[in-house]
TIFISE-960952 format. One record per residue (C-alpha): residue number from 1; x, y, z; chain. Coordinates in nm, 4 decimals. Layout:
! TIFISE-960952
[r NUM, [X, Y, Z], A],
...
//
This chain:
! TIFISE-960952
[r 1, [3.8455, -1.2925, -3.0694], A],
[r 2, [3.9878, -1.3909, -2.7318], A],
[r 3, [3.7184, -1.5113, -2.4933], A],
[r 4, [3.6848, -1.3195, -2.1697], A],
[r 5, [3.7554, -1.5827, -1.9046], A],
[r 6, [3.6002, -1.3853, -1.6203], A],
[r 7, [3.2688, -1.3217, -1.7941], A],
[r 8, [3.2425, -1.6621, -1.9646], A],
[r 9, [3.0176, -1.9409, -1.8484], A],
[r 10, [3.2181, -2.2505, -1.7588], A],
[r 11, [3.1096, -2.5799, -1.9147], A],
[r 12, [3.0264, -2.8588, -1.6755], A],
[r 13, [3.2834, -3.1371, -1.6418], A],
[r 14, [3.1683, -3.4560, -1.8137], A],
[r 15, [3.0185, -3.7075, -1.5749], A],
[r 16, [3.1931, -4.0518, -1.5935], A],
[r 17, [2.9715, -4.3265, -1.7318], A],
[r 18, [2.8462, -4.5548, -1.4613], A],
[r 19, [2.9501, -4.9221, -1.4948], A],
[r 20, [2.6588, -5.1651, -1.5201], A],
[r 21, [2.6631, -5.5274, -1.4091], A],
[r 22, [2.7489, -5.7797, -1.6771], A],
[r 23, [2.4297, -5.9724, -1.5989], A],
[r 24, [2.1508, -5.7210, -1.5311], A],
[r 25, [1.8333, -5.8339, -1.3545], A],
[r 26, [1.5923, -6.0019, -1.5947], A],
[r 27, [1.3307, -5.7293, -1.5444], A],
[r 28, [1.5461, -5.4773, -1.7304], A],
[r 29, [1.6993, -5.6877, -2.0026], A],
[r 30, [1.4322, -5.6007, -2.2569], A],
[r 31, [1.4080, -5.2303, -2.1784], A],
[r 32, [1.5944, -5.0007, -2.4164], A],
[r 33, [1.7769, -4.6874, -2.3010], A],
[r 34, [1.5015, -4.4658, -2.4479], A],
[r 35, [1.2258, -4.6650, -2.2813], A],
[r 36, [1.4056, -4.6490, -1.9493], A],
[r 37, [1.4340, -4.2708, -1.9815], A],
[r 38, [1.0585, -4.2421, -2.0363], A],
[r 39, [0.9906, -4.4612, -1.7322], A],
[r 40, [1.2251, -4.2505, -1.5222], A],
[r 41, [1.0572, -3.9290, -1.6405], A],
[r 42, [0.7109, -4.0725, -1.5643], A],
[r 43, [0.8265, -4.1615, -1.2152], A],
[r 44, [0.9585, -3.8091, -1.1573], A],
[r 45, [0.6313, -3.6563, -1.2789], A],
[r 46, [0.4322, -3.8872, -1.0520], A],
[r 47, [0.6454, -3.7940, -0.7512], A],
[r 48, [0.6022, -3.4286, -0.8425], A],
[r 49, [0.2251, -3.4600, -0.8529], A],
[r 50, [0.2188, -3.6327, -0.5147], A],
[r 51, [0.4706, -3.4241, -0.3227], A],
[r 52, [0.4793, -3.0991, -0.5218], A],
[r 53, [0.7805, -2.9450, -0.6928], A],
[r 54, [1.0450, -2.8642, -0.4353], A],
[r 55, [1.2644, -2.5637, -0.5077], A],
[r 56, [1.5911, -2.6199, -0.3228], A],
[r 57, [1.6534, -2.2448, -0.3330], A],
[r 58, [1.9882, -2.0713, -0.3562], A],
[r 59, [2.2850, -2.2037, -0.1670], A],
[r 60, [2.3570, -1.8632, -0.0179], A],
[r 61, [2.2235, -1.5065, -0.0223], A],
[r 62, [2.4454, -1.2064, 0.0484], A],
[r 63, [2.3498, -0.8507, 0.1464], A],
[r 64, [2.5977, -0.5657, 0.0970], A],
[r 65, [2.5407, -0.2479, 0.3016], A],
[r 66, [2.7030, 0.0798, 0.2004], A],
[r 67, [2.7513, 0.3527, 0.4607], A],
[r 68, [2.8376, 0.7163, 0.5174], A],
[r 69, [3.1248, 0.8248, 0.7402], A],
[r 70, [3.0470, 0.8809, 1.1092], A],
[r 71, [2.9298, 0.7105, 1.4287], A],
[r 72, [3.2081, 0.4501, 1.4004], A],
[r 73, [3.1053, 0.3402, 1.0514], A],
[r 74, [3.3857, 0.1354, 0.8979], A],
[r 75, [3.2976, 0.0755, 0.5318], A],
[r 76, [3.0981, -0.1852, 0.3378], A],
[r 77, [2.9260, -0.4385, 0.5636], A],
[r 78, [2.8675, -0.7881, 0.4238], A],
[r 79, [2.5960, -1.0194, 0.5604], A],
[r 80, [2.4558, -1.3625, 0.4835], A],
[r 81, [2.0754, -1.3605, 0.4682], A],
[r 82, [1.8711, -1.6552, 0.5966], A],
[r 83, [1.5438, -1.6639, 0.4021], A],
[r 84, [1.3765, -1.8982, 0.6478], A],
[r 85, [1.4327, -1.6819, 0.9547], A],
[r 86, [1.4972, -1.3351, 0.8076], A],
[r 87, [1.8231, -1.3223, 1.0043], A],
[r 88, [2.1346, -1.1372, 0.8833], A],
[r 89, [2.4727, -1.2787, 0.9872], A],
[r 90, [2.7815, -1.0573, 0.9562], A],
[r 91, [3.0668, -1.2139, 0.7535], A],
[r 92, [3.2935, -0.9208, 0.6534], A],
[r 93, [3.3559, -0.5473, 0.6832], A],
[r 94, [3.5488, -0.3897, 0.3956], A],
[r 95, [3.7508, -0.0899, 0.5192], A],
[r 96, [3.9351, 0.0160, 0.2010], A],
[r 97, [3.7598, 0.3554, 0.1860], A],
[r 98, [3.5491, 0.5754, 0.4111], A],
[r 99, [3.1917, 0.6617, 0.3106], A],
[r 100, [3.1357, 0.3862, 0.0496], A],
[r 101, [2.7774, 0.5013, 0.0178], A],
[r 102, [2.6385, 0.3309, -0.2930], A],
[r 103, [2.7194, 0.0098, -0.4755], A],
[r 104, [2.5995, -0.2058, -0.7623], A],
[r 105, [2.6681, -0.5619, -0.8758], A],
[r 106, [2.7871, -0.6535, -1.2256], A],
[r 107, [2.5343, -0.8602, -1.4286], A],
[r 108, [2.7659, -1.1641, -1.4052], A],
[r 109, [2.7410, -1.1622, -1.0245], A],
[r 110, [3.1195, -1.1780, -0.9889], A],
[r 111, [3.1971, -0.8082, -0.9369], A],
[r 112, [3.0826, -0.5210, -0.7176], A],
[r 113, [3.1445, -0.1502, -0.7808], A],
[r 114, [3.1310, 0.0990, -0.4934], A],
[r 115, [3.1581, 0.4784, -0.4916], A],
[r 116, [3.3230, 0.6548, -0.1987], A],
[r 117, [3.3282, 1.0137, -0.0782], A],
[r 118, [3.6926, 0.9810, 0.0172], A],
[r 119, [3.9355, 1.1689, -0.2116], A],
[r 120, [4.1239, 0.9406, -0.4502], A],
[r 121, [4.4536, 1.0924, -0.3318], A],
[r 122, [4.5492, 1.3707, -0.0903], A],
[r 123, [4.6184, 1.5942, -0.3906], A],
[r 124, [4.2958, 1.5094, -0.5771], A],
[r 125, [3.9576, 1.6808, -0.5580], A],
[r 126, [3.8010, 1.3825, -0.7322], A],
[r 127, [3.6610, 1.1129, -0.5085], A],
[r 128, [3.6833, 0.7368, -0.5593], A],
[r 129, [3.5248, 0.4339, -0.7238], A],
[r 130, [3.6416, 0.0831, -0.6367], A],
[r 131, [3.6076, -0.2479, -0.8233], A],
[r 132, [3.5766, -0.5614, -0.6081], A],
[r 133, [3.5903, -0.9292, -0.6932], A],
[r 134, [3.3186, -1.1362, -0.5247], A],
[r 135, [3.4119, -1.4763, -0.3850], A],
[r 136, [3.1364, -1.6985, -0.5224], A],
[r 137, [3.1545, -1.9358, -0.2275], A],
[r 138, [3.1362, -1.6856, 0.0582], A],
[r 139, [3.0269, -1.3516, -0.0926], A],
[r 140, [3.3341, -1.1798, 0.0526], A],
[r 141, [3.4886, -0.8881, -0.1374], A],
[r 142, [3.8456, -0.8411, -0.2589], A],
[r 143, [3.9627, -0.5101, -0.4065], A],
[r 144, [4.0739, -0.5245, -0.7725], A],
[r 145, [4.1454, -0.1586, -0.8396], A],
[r 146, [4.0361, 0.1994, -0.7705], A],
[r 147, [3.9985, 0.5018, -0.9953], A],
[r 148, [3.9301, 0.8745, -0.9457], A],
[r 149, [3.5579, 0.9053, -0.9977], A],
[r 150, [3.5663, 1.2337, -1.1903], A],
[r 151, [3.3555, 1.4428, -0.9529], A],
[r 152, [3.2615, 1.5260, -0.5955], A],
[r 153, [2.9924, 1.3498, -0.3865], A],
[r 154, [2.9259, 1.0414, -0.6042], A],
[r 155, [2.5748, 0.9267, -0.5181], A],
[r 156, [2.4939, 0.6462, -0.7620], A],
[r 157, [2.6741, 0.3828, -0.9683], A],
[r 158, [2.5226, 0.1533, -1.2303], A],
[r 159, [2.6413, -0.0916, -1.4942], A],
[r 160, [2.4958, -0.1427, -1.8428], A],
[r 161, [2.3024, -0.4695, -1.8958], A],
[r 162, [2.5903, -0.6292, -2.0897], A],
[r 163, [2.8459, -0.5384, -1.8226], A],
[r 164, [3.0747, -0.3336, -2.0462], A],
[r 165, [3.0456, 0.0146, -1.8922], A],
[r 166, [2.9988, 0.1622, -1.5462], A],
[r 167, [2.8271, 0.4991, -1.4901], A],
[r 168, [2.8541, 0.7328, -1.1903], A],
[r 169, [2.6562, 1.0496, -1.1029], A],
[r 170, [2.7912, 1.3204, -0.8707], A],
[r 171, [2.5683, 1.5422, -0.6597], A],
[r 172, [2.7964, 1.8333, -0.5645], A],
[r 173, [2.9674, 1.8858, -0.9004], A],
[r 174, [2.6534, 1.8046, -1.1015], A],
[r 175, [2.8292, 1.5810, -1.3530], A],
[r 176, [2.8535, 1.2160, -1.4527], A],
[r 177, [3.1360, 0.9877, -1.5556], A],
[r 178, [3.1798, 0.6759, -1.7662], A],
[r 179, [3.4223, 0.3857, -1.7072], A],
[r 180, [3.5183, 0.0951, -1.9277], A],
[r 181, [3.5064, -0.2441, -1.7523], A],
[r 182, [3.8104, -0.4508, -1.8517], A],
[r 183, [3.8442, -0.8280, -1.8873], A],
[r 184, [3.9444, -0.8838, -1.5241], A],
[r 185, [3.6619, -0.6604, -1.3952], A],
[r 186, [3.8844, -0.3639, -1.3153], A],
[r 187, [3.7840, -0.0114, -1.4164], A],
[r 188, [3.9501, 0.1965, -1.6866], A],
[r 189, [3.8819, 0.5683, -1.6907], A],
[r 190, [3.6934, 0.7804, -1.6513], A],
[r 191, [3.6745, 0.7677, -2.0284], A],
[r 192, [3.4351, 1.0649, -2.0259], A],
[r 193, [3.3011, 1.3212, -1.7800], A],
[r 194, [2.9806, 1.5062, -1.8772], A],
[r 195, [2.8941, 1.8327, -1.7020], A],
[r 196, [2.5308, 1.9380, -1.6536], A],
[r 197, [2.4335, 2.3071, -1.6639], A],
[r 198, [2.1429, 2.5103, -1.5301], A],
[r 199, [1.9368, 2.5741, -1.2170], A],
[r 200, [1.5745, 2.5786, -1.0972], A],
[r 201, [1.3494, 2.7539, -0.8478], A],
[r 202, [1.4433, 2.6194, -0.5014], A],
[r 203, [1.6675, 2.8890, -0.3435], A],
[r 204, [1.8922, 2.6494, -0.1511], A],
[r 205, [1.8813, 2.3175, -0.3347], A],
[r 206, [1.8585, 2.4206, -0.7000], A],
[r 207, [2.1126, 2.6934, -0.7622], A],
[r 208, [2.3231, 2.4573, -0.9739], A],
[r 209, [2.3081, 2.1036, -1.1206], A],
[r 210, [2.2984, 1.8097, -0.8810], A],
[r 211, [2.3077, 1.4817, -1.0767], A],
[r 212, [2.1581, 1.2232, -0.8431], A],
[r 213, [2.1029, 0.8880, -1.0123], A],
[r 214, [2.2033, 0.7352, -1.3449], A],
[r 215, [1.9999, 0.4421, -1.4822], A],
[r 216, [2.0512, 0.2503, -1.8095], A],
[r 217, [1.7546, 0.1133, -2.0034], A],
[r 218, [1.6993, -0.2634, -2.0079], A],
[r 219, [1.8441, -0.2917, -2.3592], A],
[r 220, [2.1395, -0.0655, -2.2765], A],
[r 221, [2.0667, 0.1811, -2.5595], A],
[r 222, [1.9821, 0.4737, -2.3338], A],
[r 223, [2.1002, 0.6135, -2.0017], A],
[r 224, [1.8731, 0.8366, -1.7881], A],
[r 225, [2.0313, 1.0871, -1.5479], A],
[r 226, [1.8063, 1.2381, -1.2809], A],
[r 227, [1.9295, 1.5890, -1.1899], A],
[r 228, [1.7731, 1.7332, -0.8746], A],
[r 229, [1.9241, 2.0787, -0.9245], A],
[r 230, [1.7821, 2.1492, -1.2690], A],
[r 231, [1.4505, 1.9561, -1.2463], A],
[r 232, [1.5393, 1.7431, -1.5437], A],
[r 233, [1.6066, 1.3890, -1.6611], A],
[r 234, [1.8785, 1.4127, -1.9238], A],
[r 235, [1.8658, 1.1261, -2.1737], A],
[r 236, [2.1781, 0.9861, -2.3436], A],
[r 237, [2.2544, 0.7209, -2.6014], A],
[r 238, [2.5346, 0.4774, -2.5208], A],
[r 239, [2.8457, 0.4731, -2.7406], A],
[r 240, [3.0013, 0.1440, -2.6339], A],
[r 241, [3.2937, 0.1540, -2.8778], A],
[r 242, [3.4258, 0.4807, -2.7391], A],
[r 243, [3.2888, 0.4416, -2.3838], A],
[r 244, [3.0929, 0.7672, -2.4107], A],
[r 245, [2.7407, 0.9013, -2.3640], A],
[r 246, [2.5873, 1.1020, -2.6475], A],
[r 247, [2.2846, 1.3319, -2.5888], A],
[r 248, [1.9793, 1.1568, -2.7318], A],
[r 249, [1.7797, 1.3108, -3.0147], A],
[r 250, [1.4734, 1.3409, -2.7907], A],
[r 251, [1.4322, 1.6312, -2.5497], A],
[r 252, [1.5148, 1.5825, -2.1818], A],
[r 253, [1.2200, 1.5213, -1.9506], A],
[r 254, [1.1311, 1.8380, -1.7585], A],
[r 255, [0.9961, 1.7819, -1.4074], A],
[r 256, [0.7524, 2.0130, -1.2334], A],
[r 257, [0.9601, 2.3163, -1.1205], A],
[r 258, [1.0910, 2.2605, -0.7690], A],
[r 259, [1.0242, 1.8839, -0.7736], A],
[r 260, [1.3870, 1.7701, -0.7531], A],
[r 261, [1.4196, 1.4396, -0.9488], A],
[r 262, [1.6132, 1.1890, -0.7396], A],
[r 263, [1.5707, 0.8144, -0.8098], A],
[r 264, [1.4152, 0.6446, -1.1123], A],
[r 265, [1.3042, 0.2886, -1.1907], A],
[r 266, [1.1580, 0.1082, -1.4906], A],
[r 267, [0.8562, -0.1203, -1.4802], A],
[r 268, [0.9602, -0.4759, -1.5774], A],
[r 269, [0.7683, -0.4490, -1.9076], A],
[r 270, [0.9708, -0.1401, -2.0081], A],
[r 271, [0.6607, 0.0588, -2.1047], A],
[r 272, [0.6537, 0.2720, -1.7891], A],
[r 273, [0.8949, 0.4294, -1.5415], A],
[r 274, [0.8564, 0.5866, -1.1975], A],
[r 275, [1.0399, 0.8910, -1.0648], A],
[r 276, [1.0846, 0.9828, -0.6966], A],
[r 277, [1.0858, 1.3636, -0.6623], A],
[r 278, [1.2770, 1.4543, -0.3493], A],
[r 279, [1.1796, 1.8150, -0.2814], A],
[r 280, [0.8025, 1.7775, -0.3270], A],
[r 281, [0.7713, 1.4209, -0.1880], A],
[r 282, [0.5936, 1.3070, -0.5029], A],
[r 283, [0.6173, 1.0268, -0.7556], A],
[r 284, [0.5715, 1.0790, -1.1288], A],
[r 285, [0.4506, 0.8012, -1.3582], A],
[r 286, [0.6149, 0.8200, -1.7007], A],
[r 287, [0.5315, 0.6591, -2.0339], A],
[r 288, [0.8459, 0.5298, -2.2061], A],
[r 289, [0.9008, 0.5271, -2.5831], A],
[r 290, [1.1503, 0.2428, -2.6032], A],
[r 291, [1.2497, 0.3235, -2.9617], A],
[r 292, [1.3418, 0.6878, -2.9075], A],
[r 293, [1.3999, 0.6928, -2.5293], A],
[r 294, [1.1435, 0.9703, -2.4810], A],
[r 295, [0.9572, 1.0096, -2.1498], A],
[r 296, [0.6077, 1.1529, -2.1008], A],
[r 297, [0.4397, 1.2149, -1.7664], A],
[r 298, [0.0955, 1.0510, -1.7291], A],
[r 299, [0.0377, 1.0824, -1.3517], A],
[r 300, [0.1825, 1.2517, -1.0422], A],
[r 301, [0.0963, 1.1573, -0.6832], A],
[r 302, [0.1987, 1.2484, -0.3289], A],
[r 303, [0.4084, 1.0019, -0.1288], A],
[r 304, [0.2564, 1.1168, 0.2017], A],
[r 305, [-0.0678, 1.0675, 0.3958], A],
[r 306, [-0.3089, 1.3580, 0.3676], A],
[r 307, [-0.2784, 1.4417, 0.7375], A],
[r 308, [0.1034, 1.4538, 0.7564], A],
[r 309, [0.2337, 1.8054, 0.8266], A],
[r 310, [0.6043, 1.7587, 0.9064], A],
[r 311, [0.9137, 1.8015, 0.6918], A],
[r 312, [0.9826, 1.5206, 0.4471], A],
[r 313, [1.1922, 1.4339, 0.1454], A],
[r 314, [1.1563, 1.1439, -0.0968], A],
[r 315, [1.4466, 0.9048, -0.1459], A],
[r 316, [1.4485, 0.5608, -0.3077], A],
[r 317, [1.1946, 0.3892, -0.5357], A],
[r 318, [1.1464, 0.0279, -0.6571], A],
[r 319, [0.8950, -0.1905, -0.8432], A],
[r 320, [0.8195, -0.5434, -0.7235], A],
[r 321, [0.9615, -0.8214, -0.9452], A],
[r 322, [0.6124, -0.9100, -1.0745], A],
[r 323, [0.5465, -0.5450, -1.1693], A],
[r 324, [0.2271, -0.5240, -0.9583], A],
[r 325, [0.3421, -0.2856, -0.6817], A],
[r 326, [0.5537, 0.0275, -0.6406], A],
[r 327, [0.7366, 0.1306, -0.3228], A],
[r 328, [0.9074, 0.4605, -0.2344], A],
[r 329, [1.0775, 0.5791, 0.0831], A],
[r 330, [0.9926, 0.8912, 0.2845], A],
[r 331, [1.2549, 1.0585, 0.5069], A],
[r 332, [1.0708, 1.2524, 0.7745], A],
[r 333, [0.7523, 1.0486, 0.7743], A],
[r 334, [1.0024, 0.7552, 0.7872], A],
[r 335, [0.7914, 0.5163, 0.5882], A],
[r 336, [0.7555, 0.3258, 0.2657], A],
[r 337, [0.4640, 0.4368, 0.0494], A],
[r 338, [0.2980, 0.1357, -0.1164], A],
[r 339, [0.1097, 0.1609, -0.4474], A],
[r 340, [-0.0611, -0.0912, -0.6707], A],
[r 341, [0.0156, -0.0604, -1.0418], A],
[r 342, [-0.2433, -0.0896, -1.3182], A],
[r 343, [-0.0792, -0.3347, -1.5578], A],
[r 344, [-0.2434, -0.1807, -1.8633], A],
[r 345, [-0.2010, 0.1906, -1.7995], A],
[r 346, [0.0938, 0.1952, -1.5595], A],
[r 347, [-0.0996, 0.4271, -1.3291], A],
[r 348, [-0.0679, 0.3847, -0.9516], A],
[r 349, [-0.3091, 0.3741, -0.6560], A],
[r 350, [-0.1939, 0.4325, -0.2996], A],
[r 351, [-0.2535, 0.1254, -0.0819], A],
[r 352, [-0.0887, 0.2431, 0.2410], A],
[r 353, [0.2300, 0.3192, 0.4305], A],
[r 354, [0.4610, 0.1059, 0.6425], A],
[r 355, [0.6879, 0.2491, 0.9119], A],
[r 356, [1.0535, 0.1757, 0.8405], A],
[r 357, [1.1346, 0.1285, 1.2128], A],
[r 358, [1.4119, 0.3845, 1.1833], A],
[r 359, [1.4881, 0.7407, 1.0801], A],
[r 360, [1.5902, 0.8587, 0.7348], A],
[r 361, [1.5293, 0.5494, 0.5163], A],
[r 362, [1.7687, 0.6547, 0.2426], A],
[r 363, [1.7689, 0.3294, 0.0477], A],
[r 364, [1.5854, -0.0025, 0.0414], A],
[r 365, [1.5645, -0.3153, -0.1719], A],
[r 366, [1.3028, -0.5721, -0.2718], A],
[r 367, [1.4586, -0.9157, -0.2867], A],
[r 368, [1.4659, -1.0937, -0.6213], A],
[r 369, [1.1931, -1.3402, -0.5205], A],
[r 370, [0.9659, -1.0579, -0.4019], A],
[r 371, [0.9331, -1.2062, -0.0530], A],
[r 372, [1.1296, -0.9555, 0.1578], A],
[r 373, [1.2057, -0.5833, 0.1727], A],
[r 374, [1.5200, -0.4602, 0.3490], A],
[r 375, [1.5461, -0.0937, 0.4507], A],
[r 376, [1.8616, 0.1037, 0.5395], A],
[r 377, [1.7811, 0.3684, 0.8033], A],
[r 378, [2.0708, 0.6136, 0.8220], A],
[r 379, [1.9756, 0.8018, 1.1377], A],
[r 380, [1.9004, 0.4936, 1.3484], A],
[r 381, [2.1983, 0.2928, 1.2191], A],
[r 382, [1.9995, -0.0145, 1.1226], A],
[r 383, [1.8938, -0.2410, 0.8394], A],
[r 384, [1.5385, -0.3646, 0.8986], A],
[r 385, [1.3817, -0.6778, 0.7445], A],
[r 386, [1.0166, -0.6878, 0.6330], A],
[r 387, [0.8218, -0.9790, 0.4879], A],
[r 388, [0.6188, -0.8887, 0.1799], A],
[r 389, [0.2706, -1.0182, 0.0905], A],
[r 390, [0.2881, -1.0780, -0.2850], A],
[r 391, [-0.0893, -1.0640, -0.3311], A],
[r 392, [-0.1558, -0.7369, -0.1450], A],
[r 393, [0.1863, -0.5718, -0.1592], A],
[r 394, [0.1712, -0.4938, 0.2135], A],
[r 395, [0.4691, -0.5350, 0.4474], A],
[r 396, [0.5069, -0.6985, 0.7887], A],
[r 397, [0.8004, -0.6325, 1.0213], A],
[r 398, [0.9801, -0.9602, 1.0914], A],
[r 399, [1.1365, -0.8434, 1.4161], A],
[r 400, [1.4774, -0.8830, 1.2495], A],
[r 401, [1.7255, -0.5993, 1.2126], A],
[r 402, [2.1006, -0.5440, 1.2380], A],
[r 403, [2.3047, -0.2499, 1.3656], A],
[r 404, [2.4973, -0.0795, 1.0822], A],
[r 405, [2.6361, 0.2681, 1.1557], A],
[r 406, [2.5184, 0.5256, 0.8982], A],
[r 407, [2.3536, 0.2626, 0.6746], A],
[r 408, [2.2554, 0.4124, 0.3388], A],
[r 409, [2.2454, 0.1390, 0.0702], A],
[r 410, [2.1442, -0.2300, 0.0594], A],
[r 411, [2.2177, -0.4649, -0.2324], A],
[r 412, [2.1401, -0.8350, -0.2719], A],
[r 413, [2.3437, -1.1083, -0.4388], A],
[r 414, [2.2185, -1.4650, -0.4801], A],
[r 415, [2.4935, -1.7286, -0.5006], A],
[r 416, [2.3488, -2.0202, -0.6977], A],
//
């Protein structure tokens, strides 16, 4: 089988043997290579105990910001993130398509996929997905190819854990599409488009299906599609050979009528999942049967303070890397709700709220080290940086933010 060069790990070049003097100092003449290695290791351990282990950290961290069209927005904004200062430095704006609102990074860290609300062609109703190659030195993006996305108003794109398939959900048409990822990272397809059917009780928002997010399980066996319009999470099994999704044997998860399932995230241990319900500003805690894919609700809580009386809708949701805290964004209250997570039961307890320093926080991210949270505020055209207390889960505004017109999605890449 031909090895995929793009996805393969490259072996390190052999290091030339260092030449030693013909007459080494007498101190070392009786020391064997093995003994010398043990002495060297002991010295390293001693230095470690005295000075502490120093983590040099990544060479570079990149933040990609997706946007909607309007207010002079130009496309995907690319920034370098300075972990010491919290500062974001602009390095590129990608202007291939208008309204590149959501993106995801391939597991190999070499590719980015972005969905756009711009029509694929003037004659096409289908909108667009683009595949980009990531320069591993700078983080800059280069377009590989584009495909018709298979629907209207793509709102979410994800990639399976092995990096073989890409999945897209579409809000307006209420369907989802599957793409095969080829050897060079380009997209082939859609290989399948699945249409949802049904409605629910909200007279304006739930007259038809509105597929909002599409999330694969950690092992890639299942794909979960949150449909706001029909109050349901449809569960599929992944057919990798044919690049298709097959309805799972278990029943779909039915949300509380009128809840409007939007975004969904797994706990790192895979035993629990958390669902942001847009229309009722609530979060549901779900037990996950990893063998069958089945979901069962075990708790449901408000995302808002008891005294809040304004209009609000839930948006994004994430679990901290250590699995101890849950965060979800409120649009209207313009905050992040912060919950602690019981590690045995998966249940959550509200710890507080943090203002997002901007209106309509549509999307946010917790960095991979759990030290920062970055929030994209669409209505105030900014990305705001918060420092995160790992022990309490609480957030502190760093005073750092950047102007990004119509910011709606933030994604991190660490260049090692």
